[in-house]
N, C-alpha and C positions, 0 to 999 in steps of 0.2 A: 156652858150655859147647862141645865139639866130638867129641860121639861118633861110633863109629863103627859101621857095619854091613855085615857082610860078606853080600851079594848073589850067590851063585856065587862066579864070580873076580873081581866086583868090589867094591872095598871103598869104600862109599859114606860123604862126609863133608865138609862138618857138616850135621847135622841143622837145618832152620829150625824152631824151635819156635811161632814167632807167626805162620806162613802158615796160612792155612786156603783151603778151597775158594773161600771168597767173595772173600778179597782174593787168591788168585791168578787169578780174573776180571779184577778190575780191575787187576790188576798186569800180565798178559800177554794179554790178550786187548781191551782198552780203554787208547787211548793216553792215555786222562786219568790213568793210575795208572804211566804207563812211567818216570816220575822214578826209582824204586825202582833200574831197572834200568842195568846201568853196559854192559851190549853184548849183543848178540843172540844170540851164542855162551854166554852165561853159562846155569847148571842151576842151580836150587836143589832140596832135598829135603824132602820132609816128609810128616809120617802124615796122614792121614781115614780116617773111616769109610763106607764103601759099602754103603749101606742098600738099594740099589733090587731087589737080589735075596729071596729069600725069607728066607735068613741075612743078619744084617750084618757084615761083615766089616773088620779095619783091613788100611790098604793103602798103600804106601811108593809116594808118587808121583814123579816127576823131570819139573821145569814149566822152559819155558824160551818165550822168544817163537814162535809158531806151533810151539810141542812141548809135547806132553801124553804122558806114559808112565806106567801103573802099572808098578814094577819088580818088587813083590813083594806077598805076599798075608802077614801074618804071623798066626798062629793065637793071637790072646790069647784070655784065658778068654771063653766066651758070654756068662754071666750080667755080666761087665762090660761088655762090648759093646754088650750090648742096655740095660743104665741108661742107657749113654752117648746112645744113640739115643730113649730112651723121654724122658729129659730135656729133647730139641729143641721138646716143644710141638705142639700142634696146626697153628700157624701155618705149620708148615716140610713141610706134606705135600706139596706140590708140589714139596720140593726135598729129595734124599734124599743128598745128599752131605754129611756134617757135619764138625766140627772135632775131634778127639778132645777129653777131658776129663782131668783133673788123675790119675784113677786110672790112666788108660791110660798116661800119658806116664809115669807112676810105675812100670808095671809094665815099660814098655820098656825104659827106662833101665837098673831092677834086675834085669833078667830077660833081656834078648836084647843089647843093646847093650855095645860094649867087650868084644869075647870072650865075651859071654855064651851062651846054649842056640840054635843056631844052627838047631836043628830045627825051631823055631815058625817059620823065614822061608821061605817056599816061593815061588823066583822063577819070574816070569812067561815063560816061553819064549817068543819072538818064531815066528809061523808063518811060514817062509819057502815054503810054496807056493804056486803061482799061485793067484789069486782063484777060485772059483768064478761063473760069472757065471748059473747055471743052467740049465734046459734050452733048447733051440733055441726061440725065439719064430716066430710064423708070419710070414711074409713080408709087408708090407703090402698090401691089397685081396684076400689069397689064401681068406682065410675071411669067409664073411656073417659080419656086424655086426646081430643082430636088436634089440638092445637101445637103448633110446631115446637119442637123441644129446646132449649136453648140454653148453653153452655155458658155463663158469664166467667170472666177473669177470676180465677183463684190465688194469687199471688201477690203479697207485699209490693206496694209501688210508691214511687217519687211522682207526685203529680202537681202540674203548674194549675193557676187559676183558668188559663186560656184551655189547657188541655182538660179541666174539671168541666167545664161549659161544653166542650167538645163531647166529651162521653156524654152528657146527659140530653144531648139534642140530640146525636146521634142513634142513643139507645131509646129514645122517647120516655125517658124517667121523667116523671111530675117533679117540677122544681115551683114554688109560689114565686121565686123572680127569674129564673132562667128559662122556666119552659110551663108557664102557668097553664098553659093551653092543651097539653098532654093529658090523654084518657091514663095515664099511666102504665106500668108494667102489667101486663095480666098473668095474674098468677094462677096456679092449680092448687090450692092448700088443701091438705089433708091430714087426719089424725090419725095417729100409730096406738098402741097398747100402751103405750107413755105417755102419761097426761102432762109431763112438762115440757111436752117438744111438739112440734108440729112440722109435716113435710109439704115442698112445693115441688110436687110432681113436676112442673113444666122447667125447673132448674138443675131438679135432683140435688136439692138444699135441704139438709134437715135443720131447724131454727130453736133455740130457746122461746119459749113462750114469754117467760119472764127474762130473768138478765142479773147483771151483778151491779152492785150500789156505788155511785159516786166515787173515784177513787185517781190516783195517777196514775198514767202507763204504765210505771214499773211496777206498781202495787197491782196493774190489773193483770201484767203478763204473769205474776206470781199467782194470781188466782185463776189464771186460765190451767195453770201448771196444776195445780191442785184440785182442779175439777177432772181434769184428765186422770191425776194419778187413782183419783177413788172412781174412774169410770163412769162419771155421769152420765145419767140415762143410759147406761150399758156400752157405752164408744169410750175412747180416751185420745180421739182426734178432732177436739175443738180448737175453735182458732176466733181472732176478731174476723167479721167479714170485709171484704175490699169493698171501695166504695160503689163497686157496680153491685155487687149483693145486696146491701145495706139500701142502695137507691131504689131497688126493684120492687123493696115493700111499700114504698111511699104512695099513697092512694091520693089523689086529688081532692077530695070530700074528708072533712074531720068526721069523725067517727064520733058516739056520743060519751067518750071519753075524752075529748076535746083534741085527739090525735089525728093526723094523715097517716092509717094504719089499719088494718084489717083488726078487729075487735078481740079476735082471739088471742092477740099479743097483750101482755100486762101492760099499764098505764104508768108503773113505775122506773119506766128507764127512756125518760122524755127524749134524751137525745145522746147518741151511743159514740164512741171511739169506732173507726172505721182502719185498718193496713194501708192507710196510705199517710204520709208524710208531705207536708206541702212544700215546694220549691220556689221561693228559696229557702225558707223553712215555717216551722210551725207544725199543726196537726189538723187533718179532717174528720168533719164529723158529719152525721146524718141527723137530722134533729125533725123529729117524729111532730112535735108540737108545733110548728110553724112550717113543717111541711118543705127542707129545703136541705141542701147541703152547705156545710161553712166548714171556715177552718179558724184557729187560733194561733197568734205569732205566739202565746205564752212560751216561756222554757219548759215547762212539763205540764201541761195545762188536765187540767179535771174530766174526766167523764165517765159516764155511765155502761155497761157492756151489755150485748146481746149476741151470744155466741152461734157459730153456724160450723155444720161440717158438710163433707161431699159426703155422699152415699156410695158406697160401691155397688151395690146392687138392690 
């Protein structure tokens, strides 16, 4: 079937009815599924239900290698969308992006596609404004730091789900699912003369304000090596953060960019690799968009990077 959908001035075709959020992750973020992709410029289009907000909504996704963009929201009947979400079961409580069901598919084909009622389609407009990096931070060393200094684990680890829960609750980290009553880790962020980094004076960590684009873990390690070779921001000991270090950045409230993160950090790294493998298999990530730690059991999943280093003085 080669149905078409009009999104603003763009005609989107064809729709991939077999693609789902889970399959998309395996295809475009895990090299293990890359055999389905003809080239890095390929784009596919599929519908899914985004149930992360207060009201679930049907969205049109454009997907490719290192590329994911929601093109439009579709105002499908609310009762139909709710039935789709409710049919997912309790096992999906930590994942809120769902495949559409047959009822939504039929409604889309009969109502919206191929010259149907385009008033149900609400295009997502790109925000071309410069990113707001929040209010100015104090310069390192200029404001007294009265709270207790905290040293977080800095070595790579293999962590089970039970151990992750223990870490998050013991350290008081905020997590939407595991510790959502926490006020979060209290940082003491400060700026330096180098605009690409920020320092947490409580932990003695220096962070990238931006980061590395989505890629495989193997390529991520090579990019870290390249940055260290070039002495990024004047240093050559950058690394992936541990689970504890990355969780220390999570904040209970979303900022204006829709992330559980201080606004001094870029919005372009919504979830990041951490230096932790999951036991018995997979990789741990910290997700700033949804405020949680999560794991992927893919062979070599893809993720963004926000690097850190331990300051020696």
